[in-house]
C-alpha positions in Angstrom: 5.2 2.7 -8.0 1.7 3.0 -9.4 -0.2 2.6 -6.1 0.9 4.9 -3.3 -0.7 4.7 0.2 -0.8 7.6 2.7 -1.9 6.7 6.2 -3.7 9.9 7.3 -4.6 11.0 10.8 -5.2 14.7 10.1 -2.0 15.7 11.8 0.6 18.1 10.3 2.9 15.1 9.8 0.3 13.3 7.8 -0.3 16.4 5.7 3.4 16.7 4.9 3.4 13.0 3.9 0.3 13.6 1.6 2.0 16.6 0.0 5.1 14.6 -0.7 3.1 11.7 -2.0 1.2 14.0 -4.5 4.5 15.3 -5.8 5.9 11.8 -6.0 2.8 10.5 -7.9 3.1 13.3 -10.4 6.6 12.1 -11.4 5.9 8.4 -11.1 2.4 8.6 -12.8 0.9 6.8 -9.8 -2.4 6.9 -7.9 -2.6 8.1 -4.3 -4.9 6.6 -1.7 -5.4 8.4 1.6 -6.3 6.0 4.4 -7.7 6.9 7.8 -8.1 4.1 10.3 -10.5 4.9 13.1 -9.0 3.4 16.3 -11.7 1.5 18.1 -10.5 -1.1 20.7 -13.5 -3.5 20.2 -13.0 -3.9 16.5 -10.9 -6.0 14.3 -9.8 -3.9 11.4 -12.1 -4.0 8.3 -13.3 -1.9 5.5 -16.3 0.3 6.3 -18.3 -1.4 3.5 -18.3 -4.6 5.6 -20.7 -5.7 8.3 -20.6 -4.4 11.9 -22.1 -7.5 13.4 -19.7 -7.6 16.4 -21.0 -4.4 18.0 -24.1 -4.0 20.2 -26.7 -1.3 19.2 -25.0 1.5 21.1 -21.6 0.7 19.8 -22.9 0.5 16.3 -24.5 3.9 16.4 -21.3 5.4 17.9 -19.1 3.7 15.2 -21.3 4.8 12.4 -21.2 8.3 13.6 -17.4 8.2 13.7 -17.3 6.9 10.2 -19.7 9.6 9.0 -17.6 12.4 10.6 -14.3 11.0 9.3 -15.7 10.7 5.8 -16.9 14.3 6.1 -13.4 15.5 7.2 -11.8 13.7 4.2 -14.3 15.2 1.8 -13.5 18.6 3.2 -9.8 17.8 2.8 -10.3 17.0 -0.9 -12.4 20.1 -1.5 -10.0 22.5 0.4 -8.3 25.2 -1.6 -5.0 23.3 -1.2 -6.2 20.1 -2.8 -9.2 21.1 -4.9 -7.3 20.4 -8.2 -5.5 17.3 -6.9 -6.7 13.8 -7.6 -6.5 11.2 -4.8 -8.7 8.5 -3.4 -9.9 8.3 0.2 -10.6 5.2 2.3 -11.9 4.7 5.9 -11.3 1.6 8.0 -11.9 0.9 11.6 -9.8 -0.9 14.2 -6.0 -1.0 14.7 -4.1 1.4 12.4 -1.2 -0.9 11.7 -3.5 -3.8 10.9 -5.5 -1.5 8.6 -2.4 -0.3 6.8 -1.2 -3.9 6.4 -4.5 -5.2 5.1 -5.0 -2.6 2.4 -1.3 -2.9 1.4 -1.8 -6.7 0.9 -5.2 -6.7 -0.7 -4.7 -3.8 -3.1 -1.1 -4.5 -4.0 0.3 -1.1 -2.7 3.7 -0.3 -4.2 4.8 2.4 -1.8 3.7 3.7 1.6 4.4 7.3 2.4 3.6 8.2 6.0 4.2 11.0 8.4 5.9 10.4 11.8 6.9 12.7 14.7 9.5 10.1 15.8 9.9 8.9 19.4 12.5 9.2 22.2 13.3 7.7 25.6 10.7 5.5 27.2 8.1 6.2 24.6 10.5 4.8 22.0 11.4 1.7 24.0 7.9 0.7 25.3 5.3 2.3 23.0 6.8 2.7 19.6 4.7 4.0 16.8 2.6 2.7 13.9 5.4 4.0 11.6 7.9 1.8 13.3 5.7 -1.3 12.9 5.1 -0.5 9.2 8.8 0.1 8.6 9.7 -3.2 10.3 7.2 -5.4 8.4 5.9 -3.8 5.2 6.1 -5.8 2.1 6.7 -2.7 0.0 9.0 0.3 0.4 8.1 2.9 3.0 9.1 6.6 3.0 8.7 8.3 6.4 8.3 12.1 6.4 8.9 14.3 9.5 8.2 17.7 8.1 7.3 19.5 4.8 9.5 18.1 2.1 9.9 19.0 -1.6 10.4 16.2 -4.1 12.9 18.1 -6.2 15.1 18.7 -3.1 16.0 15.0 -2.8 19.4 15.2 -4.4 21.9 13.5 -2.0 20.8 10.2 -0.5 22.7 8.3 2.1 22.3 4.6 1.4 23.5 2.7 4.5 24.6 -0.9 4.2 26.0 -3.5 6.5 27.8 -5.1 3.5 25.6 -8.2 3.9 25.1 -9.7 0.4 21.4 -10.4 1.1 20.9 -6.6 1.0 21.5 -6.6 -2.7 17.8 -7.1 -3.6 16.9 -4.0 -1.6 19.6 -2.0 -3.4 18.1 -3.1 -6.7 14.7 -1.9 -5.7 16.2 1.4 -4.4 17.7 2.1 -7.8 14.2 2.7 -9.2 13.8 5.5 -6.6 17.2 7.0 -7.3 16.3 7.3 -11.0 13.0 9.0 -10.1 14.7 11.5 -7.8 17.6 12.0 -10.1 19.8 11.9 -7.0 23.4 11.1 -6.1 23.8 8.1 -3.8 26.3 8.0 -1.0 27.0 4.3 -0.2 27.9 4.3 3.5 29.2 1.6 5.8 29.7 2.5 9.5 32.9 1.4 11.2 32.0 0.7 14.9 34.4 -0.4 17.7 32.9 -3.9 17.4 33.8 -4.4 13.7 36.6 -6.6 12.4 36.6 -5.2 8.9 39.1 -2.5 8.3 38.4 0.7 6.3 40.3 -0.3 3.2 38.5 -3.6 2.9 35.2 -1.9 3.6 35.8 0.7 0.8 36.7 -2.1 -1.6 33.5 -4.0 -0.7 31.4 -0.8 -1.2 32.8 -0.3 -4.7 32.2 -4.0 -5.5 28.6 -3.6 -4.3 28.1 -0.6 -6.5 29.6 -2.3 -9.6 27.7 -5.6 -9.1 24.4 -3.7 -9.1 25.4 -1.2 -11.9 24.9 1.8 -9.6 25.3 5.2 -11.3 26.1 8.6 -9.9 27.4 7.4 -6.5 30.2 7.8 -4.0 31.4 5.4 -1.3 32.2 6.3 2.3 33.3 4.7 5.5 31.8 6.6 8.5 32.6 6.1 12.2 30.2 5.7 15.1 29.8 3.8 18.3 26.6 2.4 16.9 25.6 2.1 13.2 22.6 4.5 13.6 24.9 7.1 15.2 27.3 6.9 12.3 24.6 7.1 9.6 22.8 10.1 11.1 26.1 11.9 11.7 27.3 11.3 8.2 24.0 12.3 6.7 24.1 15.6 8.7 27.7 16.2 7.6 26.9 16.2 3.9 23.5 17.9 4.3 21.8 14.8 2.9 18.2 15.0 1.8 17.2 11.4 2.4 18.5 8.2 4.1 17.8 4.8 2.7 18.4 1.3 4.2 17.1 -2.2 4.6 15.4 -3.4 7.8 15.5 -6.9 9.3 12.0 -7.3 10.6 13.0 -8.4 14.1 10.1 -9.3 16.3 9.5 -10.3 20.0 12.6 -10.7 22.1 14.9 -10.5 19.2 13.6 -7.0 18.5 13.7 -6.0 22.1 17.3 -6.9 22.5 18.7 -6.4 19.0 16.5 -3.5 18.0 16.4 -2.1 14.5 18.8 0.4 13.0 16.1 1.4 10.5 13.6 2.1 13.3 16.1 4.2 15.2 16.9 6.2 12.1 13.2 6.8 11.4 12.7 7.9 15.0 15.6 10.4 15.1 16.2 11.6 11.5 14.9 15.0 10.5 14.9 14.1 6.8 12.9 11.5 4.8 13.8 7.9 5.4 13.3 5.2 2.7 13.2 1.6 4.0 12.4 -1.9 2.7 12.1 -4.9 4.9 14.4 -7.8 3.9 11.8 -10.3 5.2 8.8 -8.7 3.6 10.4 -7.8 0.3 8.1 -8.8 -2.6 9.8 -11.0 -5.2 
């Protein structure tokens, strides 16, 4: 967790993510990079040190002015009273935010993305989504989404939701590093829905087995109830006043994503506490 990326759009959600990333980096001895991606529909995402050959003269002047203003705002951010004694790097890219986040994560070997999100509901959630959702679904490194101001030291009870799929073990192994940093208690949770054929006793046994196989310390196991997994996870997290939710995501795309959806993305959209996720498909070996 030496390289931490914070996508930054100057919103209050992004500021909360940056504050949390700075606290996280202090404990993990990591470096924080603040990335702003200037959305411009005619551009393919690239670093501002590259060429701008695909623009005409007027577009080029406009883009260069946007870059200049954005760099100025980032400089003001670093020099503000709040961050004047805090060390972090800043980067500016242009194009699609998700593409920019993906590119810098891949090229620079980012270990963790911490990003702010305001969530989404209703038709916005179904048809529009958010950059946070796309990153959660596909990122090759863990992602922590932040919805509001959050103190690092308050992360004490983490709900780790599992479907009891053995392929999720590699995600749990990665998560253990974060549990150690937070010094937190883990609540291993499986949600019993009306569609499940596993009974509660067997589920409890399998949860204990999962914990033992991965040498998990300071944990409890629980079987929650819900009509849908995300409902059960959120309700259980609320019932114990959890300070974070953690889970794997399946990286569904296209029609599979439309019809199957993603429990992780639903959790990110509706949780009021930080959510830690890692894509099974994108997990770095």
